[in-house]
C-alpha positions as CSV (number, residue, x, y, z in Angstrom):
1,X,28.6,-9.9,-52.0
2,X,30.3,-7.0,-50.2
3,X,29.8,-7.8,-46.5
4,X,27.9,-4.6,-45.0
5,X,27.8,-2.8,-48.0
6,X,25.4,-4.3,-50.6
7,X,22.6,-6.5,-49.6
8,X,19.8,-8.2,-51.3
9,X,16.3,-9.0,-49.8
10,X,13.9,-11.0,-51.5
11,X,10.3,-11.1,-51.1
12,X,8.0,-13.7,-52.9
13,X,4.1,-13.8,-52.7
14,X,0.9,-14.8,-54.5
15,X,-2.6,-14.8,-53.0
16,X,-1.9,-17.8,-50.9
17,X,1.0,-16.7,-48.9
18,X,4.5,-15.2,-49.0
19,X,8.2,-16.0,-48.0
20,X,10.7,-13.5,-47.2
21,X,14.6,-14.1,-46.9
22,X,18.1,-12.6,-47.5
23,X,19.9,-14.9,-50.0
24,X,23.4,-15.8,-49.9
25,X,23.7,-16.2,-53.8
26,X,22.1,-14.3,-56.8
27,X,20.7,-17.8,-57.8
28,X,18.8,-18.1,-54.8
29,X,16.8,-14.8,-55.9
30,X,15.2,-16.7,-58.9
31,X,13.1,-19.7,-58.1
32,X,12.1,-21.5,-61.2
33,X,8.4,-22.7,-61.2
34,X,7.3,-20.3,-58.5
35,X,3.8,-19.1,-59.3
36,X,3.6,-15.3,-57.9
37,X,5.5,-12.2,-57.8
38,X,9.1,-11.8,-56.9
39,X,10.5,-8.8,-55.3
40,X,14.4,-8.5,-55.1
41,X,15.6,-5.3,-53.3
42,X,19.2,-4.6,-53.6
43,X,20.5,-2.0,-50.9
44,X,23.8,-0.6,-51.7
45,X,25.6,0.1,-54.9
46,X,29.0,-0.3,-53.7
47,X,29.4,-3.9,-54.9
48,X,29.6,-3.5,-58.8
49,X,30.4,-7.0,-59.3
50,X,27.4,-8.1,-57.6
51,X,25.3,-5.5,-59.7
52,X,26.6,-6.8,-62.8
53,X,25.8,-10.5,-62.2
54,X,22.0,-9.3,-61.5
55,X,22.0,-7.7,-64.5
56,X,23.3,-10.4,-66.5
57,X,21.1,-12.8,-64.8
58,X,18.2,-10.4,-66.1
59,X,19.7,-10.0,-69.6
60,X,20.0,-6.2,-69.1
61,X,21.5,-4.1,-71.6
62,X,24.9,-3.2,-70.3
63,X,24.3,0.4,-70.6
64,X,21.4,0.0,-68.1
65,X,23.8,-1.6,-65.7
66,X,26.0,1.5,-66.0
67,X,23.0,3.7,-65.3
68,X,22.0,1.7,-62.0
69,X,25.5,2.8,-60.5
70,X,25.2,6.3,-61.9
71,X,23.2,8.0,-59.3
72,X,23.0,11.6,-60.7
73,X,20.6,10.8,-63.6
74,X,17.1,12.2,-63.8
75,X,14.0,10.1,-63.7
76,X,13.5,8.1,-66.9
77,X,12.1,5.1,-68.6
78,X,13.5,2.7,-71.1
79,X,11.2,0.3,-72.7
80,X,12.4,-3.3,-74.3
81,X,10.6,-6.2,-75.6
82,X,10.5,-8.1,-72.5
83,X,11.2,-5.5,-69.8
84,X,11.0,-1.9,-68.7
85,X,13.8,-0.2,-66.9
86,X,12.8,3.0,-64.6
87,X,14.7,5.5,-62.6
88,X,13.1,7.7,-60.2
89,X,14.1,10.0,-57.0
90,X,12.9,8.9,-53.7
91,X,12.8,11.5,-50.7
92,X,12.8,10.9,-47.1
93,X,12.8,12.8,-44.1
94,X,15.4,12.1,-41.8
95,X,15.8,14.4,-38.6
96,X,13.9,17.0,-40.2
97,X,16.4,16.9,-43.1
98,X,15.1,16.0,-46.6
99,X,17.4,13.3,-48.2
100,X,17.4,12.2,-51.9
101,X,17.9,8.8,-53.3
102,X,18.0,7.4,-56.7
103,X,16.0,4.2,-57.0
104,X,16.2,1.8,-60.3
105,X,13.5,-0.4,-61.2
106,X,13.5,-3.3,-63.5
107,X,10.1,-4.7,-64.3
108,X,10.4,-8.2,-66.2
109,X,7.6,-11.1,-66.2
110,X,6.6,-11.5,-62.7
111,X,9.6,-10.2,-61.0
112,X,10.9,-6.6,-60.0
113,X,14.3,-5.8,-59.0
114,X,14.9,-2.5,-57.1
115,X,18.2,-1.1,-56.7
116,X,18.8,1.6,-54.0
117,X,21.7,3.6,-52.8
118,X,21.6,2.8,-49.2
119,X,19.7,0.8,-46.8
120,X,16.2,2.5,-45.5
121,X,13.1,3.6,-47.9
122,X,9.8,4.7,-48.0
123,X,8.3,1.1,-48.7
124,X,7.7,-0.3,-45.0
125,X,4.0,0.2,-45.4
126,X,4.0,-1.7,-48.6
127,X,5.9,-4.7,-47.2
128,X,3.6,-4.7,-44.2
129,X,0.5,-4.9,-46.6
130,X,2.2,-7.9,-48.4
131,X,3.2,-9.6,-45.1
132,X,-0.5,-9.2,-43.9
133,X,-2.3,-9.7,-47.1
134,X,-4.0,-6.3,-46.7
135,X,-5.3,-4.8,-49.9
136,X,-5.2,-6.2,-53.4
137,X,-1.4,-6.3,-53.8
138,X,-1.0,-10.2,-53.1
139,X,-3.9,-10.8,-55.6
140,X,-2.1,-8.6,-58.3
141,X,0.9,-9.1,-60.6
142,X,4.3,-7.7,-60.6
143,X,3.0,-4.6,-62.7
144,X,0.8,-3.6,-59.8
145,X,3.8,-4.1,-57.2
146,X,5.7,-1.5,-59.6
147,X,2.7,1.0,-59.3
148,X,2.5,0.5,-55.5
149,X,6.3,1.3,-55.4
150,X,5.7,4.5,-57.2
151,X,2.9,5.4,-55.2
152,X,4.6,5.3,-51.9
153,X,7.4,7.2,-53.5
154,X,4.7,10.0,-54.5
155,X,2.9,9.8,-51.2
156,X,6.4,10.7,-49.4
157,X,6.7,13.6,-51.7
158,X,3.4,14.9,-50.1
159,X,4.8,14.3,-46.8
160,X,7.9,16.2,-47.7
161,X,6.0,19.0,-49.2
162,X,3.8,19.4,-46.2
163,X,6.9,19.5,-44.1
164,X,8.5,22.3,-46.1
165,X,5.1,24.1,-46.4
166,X,5.0,24.0,-42.4
167,X,8.5,25.5,-42.3
168,X,7.8,28.2,-44.6
169,X,4.8,29.2,-42.7
170,X,6.9,29.3,-39.3
171,X,9.5,31.5,-41.3
172,X,7.0,34.0,-42.4
173,X,5.9,34.4,-38.8
174,X,9.8,34.6,-37.7
175,X,10.3,37.3,-40.4
176,X,7.6,39.6,-38.9
177,X,8.9,39.4,-35.5
178,X,12.7,39.3,-36.1
179,X,14.4,39.5,-39.7
180,X,17.3,37.7,-38.5
181,X,20.1,36.1,-40.5
182,X,19.1,32.7,-39.1
183,X,15.7,33.2,-41.1
184,X,17.4,33.8,-44.4
185,X,19.7,30.6,-43.9
186,X,16.3,28.6,-43.4
187,X,14.7,30.4,-46.1
188,X,17.5,29.3,-48.3
189,X,17.3,25.8,-47.1
190,X,13.6,25.7,-47.7
191,X,14.4,26.7,-51.2
192,X,17.0,24.0,-51.9
193,X,14.5,21.5,-50.6
194,X,11.8,22.9,-53.0
195,X,14.4,22.5,-55.9
196,X,15.0,18.8,-55.0
197,X,11.4,18.0,-54.8
198,X,10.7,19.7,-58.1
199,X,13.8,18.0,-59.7
200,X,12.4,14.6,-58.5
201,X,8.6,14.9,-59.4
202,X,8.7,17.0,-62.6
203,X,10.4,14.3,-64.9
204,X,8.7,11.5,-62.8
205,X,5.5,12.9,-64.4
206,X,6.8,12.2,-67.9
207,X,7.9,8.7,-66.4
208,X,4.4,7.9,-65.4
209,X,2.8,9.2,-68.5
210,X,4.8,7.0,-70.5
211,X,4.2,3.9,-68.5
212,X,0.5,4.6,-69.0
213,X,0.8,4.9,-72.7
214,X,3.6,2.3,-73.6
215,X,1.6,-0.6,-74.2
216,X,4.4,-3.0,-73.1
217,X,3.4,-6.8,-72.6
218,X,4.7,-6.5,-69.0
219,X,2.0,-3.9,-68.0
220,X,-1.4,-5.0,-68.1
221,X,-4.2,-2.7,-69.6
222,X,-6.2,-2.8,-66.4
223,X,-3.1,-0.8,-64.9
224,X,-3.9,2.3,-66.7
225,X,-6.3,3.8,-64.2
226,X,-3.6,3.2,-61.5
227,X,-0.8,5.1,-63.2
228,X,-3.2,7.9,-64.3
229,X,-4.0,8.3,-60.5
230,X,-0.4,8.6,-59.7
231,X,-0.1,11.2,-62.8
232,X,-2.7,13.3,-61.3
233,X,-0.6,13.4,-57.8
234,X,2.5,14.5,-59.6
235,X,0.5,17.4,-61.4
236,X,-0.7,18.3,-57.7
237,X,2.6,18.3,-56.2
238,X,4.2,20.2,-59.1
239,X,1.4,23.0,-58.6
240,X,2.1,22.8,-55.0
241,X,6.0,23.2,-55.5
242,X,5.3,26.0,-57.9
243,X,3.2,27.9,-55.3
244,X,5.8,27.4,-52.5
245,X,8.7,28.7,-54.5
246,X,6.4,32.0,-55.3
247,X,5.9,32.2,-51.5
248,X,9.6,31.6,-50.7
249,X,10.6,34.4,-53.2
250,X,8.2,36.6,-51.8
251,X,9.2,36.2,-48.2
252,X,12.9,36.6,-49.3
253,X,11.8,40.0,-51.0
254,X,10.1,41.0,-47.7
255,X,13.2,39.9,-45.7
256,X,15.5,42.0,-47.9
257,X,12.9,45.0,-47.9
258,X,13.0,44.6,-44.0
259,X,16.7,44.6,-43.8
260,X,17.0,47.5,-46.2
261,X,14.5,49.6,-44.1
262,X,16.2,48.8,-40.8
263,X,19.5,49.7,-42.4
264,X,17.7,53.2,-43.6
265,X,16.5,53.7,-40.0
266,X,20.0,53.4,-38.8
267,X,21.7,55.5,-41.5
268,X,19.0,57.9,-40.9
269,X,19.6,58.2,-37.2
270,X,23.4,58.5,-37.9
271,X,22.9,61.3,-40.4
272,X,20.8,63.2,-38.0
273,X,23.5,62.8,-35.3
274,X,26.2,63.8,-37.9
275,X,24.1,66.8,-39.3
276,X,23.7,68.0,-35.8
277,X,27.1,67.9,-34.7
278,X,28.2,69.9,-37.9
279,X,27.1,73.4,-36.5
280,X,28.3,72.5,-33.0
281,X,31.7,71.6,-34.4
282,X,31.9,74.8,-36.1
283,X,30.9,76.8,-33.0
284,X,33.5,74.8,-31.2
285,X,36.2,75.4,-33.9
286,X,35.5,79.2,-34.1
287,X,35.9,79.6,-30.3
288,X,38.9,77.5,-30.6
289,X,40.8,80.1,-32.6
290,X,43.0,82.1,-30.4
291,X,42.9,85.4,-32.0
292,X,43.7,88.3,-29.9
293,X,40.5,90.3,-30.4
294,X,37.7,87.7,-29.7
295,X,35.5,89.9,-27.3
296,X,34.0,86.7,-25.8
297,X,37.2,85.3,-24.8
298,X,37.6,87.9,-22.2
299,X,34.1,87.9,-20.9
300,X,32.9,86.0,-17.9
301,X,29.9,84.5,-19.7
302,X,31.9,83.7,-22.9
303,X,32.1,79.9,-22.2
304,X,28.2,79.6,-21.2
305,X,27.3,81.7,-24.1
306,X,29.2,79.3,-26.4
307,X,27.7,76.0,-24.6
308,X,24.2,77.7,-24.8
309,X,24.5,78.4,-28.6
310,X,25.4,74.9,-29.2
311,X,22.5,73.5,-27.4
312,X,20.2,75.9,-29.0
313,X,21.3,75.0,-32.2
314,X,20.9,71.4,-31.8
315,X,17.5,71.8,-30.4
316,X,16.3,74.3,-33.1
317,X,17.7,71.6,-35.8
318,X,15.9,68.8,-34.1
319,X,12.6,70.7,-34.0
320,X,13.1,71.6,-37.9
321,X,13.6,67.9,-38.6
322,X,10.4,67.1,-36.7
323,X,8.4,69.8,-38.5
324,X,9.7,68.3,-41.9
325,X,8.9,64.6,-40.6
326,X,12.1,63.5,-41.0
327,X,12.4,61.9,-37.6
């Protein structure tokens, strides 16, 4: 076992009690004759040899062992005669940032083995329920534990979705007050988070549906109602994700329109200034020509006359623009 990189934690429980420990060897994870549920949680995928040993101990297909270490896979389910293999995405909130992590789950008899990319997860409440004997988890089998893990993951999706929704509402308010580049950056960030959420929950819906319909002996018939409940939750999340994506797209359109309108106002102002100075430049250029026979050049009032003509021309043009409602 690679110290500080890959660790194993085991929780064994039944209706009478539970035990929790960190084994020093893989063999300690599997206790022969224990009547209850065993949850083996592997945190960190750096130690390939350790993962391979656990896979061999569970008689996993070699391709599944490769899938455990490949963290770029979509959520999926693989059924075998005596076990089920699941992959799903776990989202979490860390310092207001949405993080994505792949979780691989093996359900075999009364044992569940979960593989996580790194320490930390959304299963702490489930662990507390096991320790304190709250709910029905200690009275149920490993199939219920698999449901509880998936349910905790989907519940965190709701938390992430709520956080993104609050951010979108705040950005919508900021957009009205000040459509700055910061708002645009936050909008793009919110859209990326929505894409991550959609990428995790959309295929998970199919995985849950297959779990409900698979008929594998490791999952009892009584679990159907539980998996249908998770399925309904995934549908709700997908609907909310699509709604928020439309909202983000609308806000982006409003932002681009606001920026375009502000640019048009600036261009209109500069165009008006430039238009006013065109005849003024003509007048200044006209009287700047040093011809001998220009009567105004010899008159005392020539210079004030030229300035007055410029001021009159500028005011007349401004009046005309206002009459046309261009300013």
